[in-house]
Structures are given as C-alpha cells and as structure tokens.
C-alpha positions in Angstrom: 82.3 73.1 115.6 81.3 74.6 112.2 83.5 77.3 110.6 82.6 79.7 107.8 86.1 79.3 106.3 88.9 76.8 106.4 92.2 78.6 105.5 94.9 76.4 104.2 98.5 77.6 103.9 102.0 76.1 104.1 103.2 79.4 105.5 103.5 80.1 109.3 101.9 83.5 109.4 104.0 84.8 112.2 106.7 86.2 112.3 106.2 88.0 109.0 109.4 87.3 106.9 108.5 88.7 103.4 105.8 89.6 100.9 104.1 86.1 101.0 103.9 86.2 104.7 102.5 89.7 104.7 99.9 88.5 102.3 99.0 85.4 104.3 98.9 87.2 107.7 96.7 90.0 106.5 94.3 87.8 104.7 93.6 85.9 107.8 93.4 89.2 109.8 90.9 90.5 107.2 88.8 87.5 106.9 88.5 87.1 110.6 86.7 90.4 110.9 83.7 88.9 109.3 83.9 85.1 109.4 84.5 82.3 111.8 88.0 80.7 110.8 89.6 77.3 111.2 93.2 77.1 109.8 95.1 74.1 108.4 98.7 75.8 108.7 101.8 75.6 110.6 101.0 77.1 114.1 102.9 80.2 115.2 104.7 79.5 118.6 104.6 82.9 119.9 101.6 85.1 120.6 100.3 87.0 117.7 97.1 88.5 116.4 96.2 85.5 114.1 96.3 83.1 117.1 93.6 85.1 118.8 91.5 85.5 115.7 91.5 81.9 114.4 88.9 79.9 116.3 90.5 76.5 115.5 93.9 75.3 114.2 95.1 72.0 112.7 99.0 72.5 113.0 100.7 71.4 109.8 104.3 71.7 111.5 107.0 70.9 108.9 104.6 69.0 106.7 103.8 72.3 104.9 107.3 72.5 103.8 107.5 68.9 103.0 104.5 69.1 100.8 106.2 71.6 98.5 108.8 69.2 97.2 108.6 69.0 93.5 106.7 65.6 93.2 104.0 67.0 95.4 103.6 69.9 92.8 102.1 67.1 90.7 100.2 64.8 93.0 98.6 65.7 96.5 100.7 64.8 99.5 98.6 61.7 101.0 99.1 63.1 104.5 97.7 66.5 103.6 94.9 65.1 101.7 94.0 63.2 104.9 94.3 66.4 106.9 92.0 68.1 104.5 89.4 65.3 105.0 89.9 65.5 108.7 89.5 69.3 108.9 86.3 69.0 106.7 84.6 66.4 108.9 85.5 68.5 112.0 84.5 71.9 111.0 82.2 71.4 107.9 83.3 75.0 106.3 81.2 76.6 103.9 84.4 77.9 102.0 87.9 76.5 101.8 90.5 79.3 101.1 93.8 78.0 99.6 96.6 80.4 100.1 99.0 80.4 97.0 98.8 78.7 93.6 101.0 75.7 94.4 97.8 74.1 96.1 96.1 73.8 92.8 96.3 69.9 92.8 94.3 69.8 96.0 91.2 71.2 94.3 89.9 67.9 93.0 90.6 66.4 96.4 88.4 69.2 98.2 85.5 69.5 95.6 83.9 66.3 96.8 83.1 67.7 100.1 80.8 70.3 98.8 82.3 73.6 100.1 83.2 76.6 97.9 86.7 76.6 97.0 88.7 79.8 96.7 92.2 80.0 95.2 94.1 83.1 96.8 97.1 83.7 94.3 100.3 85.7 95.4 101.3 86.4 91.8 101.2 84.6 88.1 103.4 81.7 89.6 104.5 80.1 86.4 105.8 83.4 84.7 107.8 83.9 88.0 109.1 80.3 87.9 110.0 80.7 84.0 112.2 83.8 84.9 113.8 81.8 87.6 114.8 79.0 85.3 117.2 81.0 83.4 119.0 81.9 86.4 119.9 78.1 87.3 123.6 77.6 88.0 123.8 74.0 87.0 121.9 71.3 85.1 120.3 69.6 88.1 119.0 73.1 89.4 117.7 73.9 85.9 115.8 70.4 85.7 114.3 71.0 89.1 113.3 74.5 88.4 111.8 73.4 85.0 109.6 70.7 86.6 108.4 73.4 89.2 107.6 75.7 86.0 105.6 72.9 84.4 103.7 71.8 87.3 102.7 75.4 88.2 101.7 76.1 84.6 99.5 72.9 85.0 97.9 74.3 88.1 97.1 77.7 86.5 95.9 76.3 83.0 94.1 73.3 84.0 93.4 73.0 87.6 92.5 76.6 88.5 89.4 76.4 86.5 88.0 74.0 89.1 88.1 76.7 91.8 84.8 78.6 92.2 86.8 82.0 92.6 90.4 82.9 91.7 91.7 85.9 93.5 94.7 87.9 91.9 96.7 90.6 93.3 96.5 92.9 90.3 94.3 93.4 87.3 97.2 92.3 85.1 97.5 88.9 86.9 93.7 88.6 86.9 93.7 89.1 83.1 96.2 86.3 82.8 94.3 84.1 85.2 91.1 84.7 83.3 92.5 83.3 79.9 92.3 79.7 81.6 89.8 80.3 84.3 87.2 82.4 82.7 86.6 86.2 83.8 83.3 85.3 85.7 85.4 83.5 88.3 88.3 86.0 88.6 88.4 88.6 91.4 91.2 91.1 92.3 92.2 92.1 95.9 95.5 93.9 95.7 98.4 93.3 98.2 97.7 95.5 101.3 98.9 96.0 104.8 97.6 96.9 108.2 98.1 100.6 108.3 98.3 100.8 112.0 101.5 98.9 111.9 103.3 101.9 110.0 102.4 104.7 112.3 105.9 104.6 113.9 107.4 106.0 110.6 105.4 109.4 111.1 107.5 110.3 114.1 111.0 109.3 112.8 113.3 112.0 111.7 114.5 111.8 108.0 118.2 111.4 107.3 119.0 113.5 104.3 120.8 111.4 101.6 119.6 108.1 103.0 118.4 105.8 100.1 116.8 102.7 101.4 115.9 99.3 99.9 113.8 96.7 101.6 113.0 93.1 100.8 114.2 89.5 101.2 117.7 89.6 99.8 117.9 85.8 99.5 115.4 85.9 96.7 116.6 85.9 93.2 114.4 88.7 92.3 115.7 91.2 94.9 119.3 89.8 94.5 119.2 90.5 90.8 117.9 94.0 91.0 120.0 95.0 94.0 123.2 93.9 92.1 122.3 95.9 89.1 121.6 99.0 91.3 124.7 98.8 93.4 127.0 98.1 90.3 125.3 100.3 87.7 123.3 103.1 89.5 124.9 103.7 92.8 128.1 105.0 91.6 126.4 107.6 89.6 124.6 108.8 92.7 127.7 108.9 95.2 129.7 110.8 92.5 127.1 113.6 92.8 126.0 113.4 96.4 129.0 112.7 98.6 126.9 112.1 101.8 124.6 109.7 100.1 124.2 106.4 102.1 122.6 103.1 101.0 120.8 101.0 103.6 119.5 97.5 102.9 116.8 96.1 105.1 115.5 92.6 105.3 116.5 89.0 105.4 120.0 88.4 104.0 120.7 92.1 103.7 123.7 92.0 105.9 125.5 89.2 104.1 124.4 90.7 100.8 125.8 94.2 101.8 129.2 92.5 102.8 129.4 90.6 99.3 128.7 93.5 97.0 128.9 96.6 99.1 132.9 97.5 99.4 132.1 101.1 100.4 131.2 102.4 103.8 128.0 104.1 102.4 126.4 100.8 101.9 125.2 98.8 104.9 122.7 95.9 105.7 120.8 95.8 108.9 119.4 92.2 108.5 115.9 90.8 109.2 113.8 93.3 111.4 110.4 92.9 113.1 109.1 96.0 111.3 110.5 98.1 108.5 108.4 101.2 109.6 111.2 102.8 111.7 113.7 102.3 108.9 111.4 103.6 106.2 110.8 106.6 108.5 114.4 107.6 108.3 114.7 107.3 104.6 114.7 110.1 102.0 113.7 107.9 99.1 113.1 104.1 98.5 114.7 102.3 95.7 112.8 99.5 93.9 115.2 98.3 91.3 113.3 95.0 90.3 114.1 93.5 86.8 112.5 90.2 87.2 109.3 89.2 89.0 105.5 88.8 89.1 102.7 90.2 91.4 103.1 93.4 93.0 105.8 94.8 95.5 105.0 95.2 99.1 108.1 97.1 99.3 106.3 99.8 97.4 103.1 99.7 99.4 105.0 99.9 102.7 106.9 102.9 101.6 103.6 104.6 100.5 102.4 103.8 104.0 105.3 105.5 105.5 105.1 108.5 103.4 108.4 107.9 101.6 109.0 108.9 98.0 109.5 106.0 95.7 111.9 105.3 92.7 111.1 102.1 90.8 111.6 100.4 87.5 108.5 99.7 85.3 108.4 96.2 86.4 108.9 97.1 90.2 105.7 99.2 90.0 103.7 96.8 87.8 100.2 96.2 88.7 100.1 99.1 91.3 97.9 102.2 90.7 101.1 104.3 90.4 101.9 107.1 87.8 105.4 108.5 87.2 105.7 112.1 88.2 102.6 112.1 90.4 103.0 109.3 93.2 106.5 107.9 92.2 109.2 108.1 89.6 109.8 105.4 87.2 112.9 104.9 85.3 114.6 101.6 83.7 118.1 102.8 82.5 120.8 103.2 85.0 121.3 106.8 84.3 117.6 107.5 84.4 117.4 105.6 87.7 120.2 107.7 89.2 118.9 110.9 88.0 115.5 110.2 89.6 117.0 109.3 92.9 119.2 112.5 92.7 116.2 114.6 91.9 114.5 113.5 95.1 117.6 113.8 97.2 118.1 117.5 95.9 114.6 118.6 95.8 112.7 118.2 98.9 109.3 119.6 97.7 109.4 117.1 94.9 109.8 114.2 97.4 107.2 115.7 99.6 104.8 115.9 96.7 105.5 112.4 95.6 105.0 111.0 99.2 101.8 112.9 99.8 100.1 111.6 96.6 101.5 108.2 97.2 100.0 108.1 100.8 96.6 109.1 99.3 96.7 106.2 96.9 97.9 104.0 99.6 94.8 105.0 101.9 92.4 104.5 99.0 93.6 101.1 97.7 96.1 99.2 99.9 94.9 99.2 103.5 93.5 96.5 105.7 90.3 98.4 106.2 89.6 98.8 102.6 90.6 95.3 101.5 89.0 93.5 104.4 85.6 94.5 102.8 86.7 93.4 99.3 87.6 89.9 100.7 84.4 89.8 102.5 82.4 90.4 99.5 84.2 87.8 97.5 83.5 85.1 100.1 79.8 86.1 100.4 79.6 86.0 96.5 81.0 82.6 96.5 78.5 81.5 99.2 75.6 82.7 97.0 75.1 85.7 99.4 74.8 89.4 98.7 77.6 91.8 99.5 76.9 93.9 102.7 76.7 97.7 102.3 79.4 99.6 104.3 77.9 101.8 106.9 
C-alpha cells in the first residue's frame, strides 16, 4: 500500500516523556491530518491517537535504542538499513521524514530509493553535545561524549546537505544549519503542542506563592539549571515571601527534590501524564536554563496554560518572547529572584504577562497553526504548491 510519508524515529511517541517526545508525537499528529503515513518506529503498546492515525507501522522495538550506540552515529546500523529498504519496497513513499539529527548517516542509504528526504531536527545537536562534554565525570564518559559530538557535527556539516529539506525549531537554529546546508533547503517549524490538551489548566484554582518548574530532571540541562535556581535564587525568594513553595514536575523530579531540596517548601511530584493541572495551579513558572539548544517546551506549555514565565536568556532563546511584555528574562540570581517576586506580589503584572503570552502561543505554537506549516513543507518538497487555508 502506497504511503505519502514514511516517518522514521527511534522514539516511541507514546507515552509523552519529555520535549523530544512531544515534538515527535505532535509532528505525527500534524502530518496525519493531510497525508497518509507509514511509520518505522517503536510501536506504542497502549491505545493512543498516533496508532489510529498511522496507517501502517513497522515496529522497531528496541532496535531504535540499539541503533543510537556511538558506533552507529558514524555508520548505518545494518538491520535498520534493511528495514528502511523493506519499508520502501512495501509503501513506496513520496517522502521519508527522519525525526532528529542523529539519523544523518541514513540519508545516503535512502537517497537511492528516489523519495524526497526531510530531516526534522529537534535542536542544533552538536552544540548541545559540546556543552554536555564539559560536564563529563570521568575520562571514559568524556571520550564517549566527544565521539558523539564529532559524529553529530559530521551529520550537520557534511550529511545534512544531502537532505532535500532541513526543518529547524527556530530561526536561530535554521541560520546555523543554513551555513552547511544552504538557506534554500532550510525551513522553520517551531516546537508546538496540541492546544486541546491544556484546557484543564483553565479551570484549576491558582495557588498563591506557588513557583513551578517542569521538565525531565534526569537531563543535564534541567539538572544544571535547577541546581543553580535552588542554591542561588530560591533562598532570596523565601526570605521575602514566607509562604512561597517550589514544585518540580516531571521525570526524576522526586529524586531530585530529595537530593537538593532540604526544606519543606520544595517538592517533586515525579512523571505525570499531563503537566496542565500542575501548571494550572502555579502562580509563576521558572525556567532557569543555563545550557541547551533548540527551544523549551516548558515555556510553550506555560503559555498554553496562561501562566506567567520567568526565564533566563538561554531558556527563552528561539521563542517569540519579549521581556516585560510576554515574560520576564533575567540571568543573575538576584535579578531572577526579583522577577519571580514581582510576579508573586503583583497579580496584575502576572495577568498581563500571561495574557500576552497566551496570545503569542495562539499565533505561533499551536497544532492547528503548525500542521499547516508542515503540510506546506512536504508539498514543497514534493514539487506541489502549498494549499490556501480556507
């Protein structure tokens, strides 16, 4: 059975367990609105939207994780290359969409099949890996991370040019990719979410003094930022607002809170099916990111839930945000604490930031808006004209 798109990812798109899963899940959801999809990916065991929307599925199982070992950052995994060939023969897709930059070394394997090939990046991966190298705890880990960095830089600088389109999550990342790929092949589709999944936050009662931080607390970027916030910023807040409480939401947050939070005002709730109810309770969301690349879903989800955001410059990088209008941006510990305190003490300021932030979210970061952007990129790659929206 012919498919318009063969979507290739090593991620199991459900359950959603962090930013890269949100991107993967929503990309499938968006593309399936306009095209017939086949997937080469780990297949979800439970019932979910993507199972109903993908017409054909070749289950990668654990092979997706196995193929991410460092040697396969340099050479294609033979079994995966074979599955790509099998999928091509079975579905004859017009487009092959690779989800995430580590698939770069499969572009030459795929080109001979004649389909248009699109790379959907999640960030500027080599920069993210370069930052991670300096956090290595021992020589063996340093060597492993350095090899990953070199392989991912090879993908971006050498192999990405063989893709027909390279899709970045921000104009900043796209400008970086265009240096090696050429601007004519580069497109931007920001990170986005299905707005309907965040409606629960609108009926939740706000808890005064509640500062919320969401994310995967097993990742080094979130760990690094949260440790800085708790050690440098949080004491400045609780010294002036006695009832202030910090709630960490996401994978590893309970263990992280026990490790660094020695006060009753800090708690972790662990991994949750949806952050919407927790964001609905929050007075302000803190995004103290000091390392990373791409754009932060934690900000987009806060905007979706109409919660004011205080972020570092890097945390808000790549998003259409202006300090004082749709968020507050500060990089020093004192400045970040003062920004949090200003929102906690001035409800009108918080309401104004939240209102403007939600307006930006509705214009730029929803599924309905970005499904059309993805549609037009695929049609362009296939040599067809973009469709006018009714």
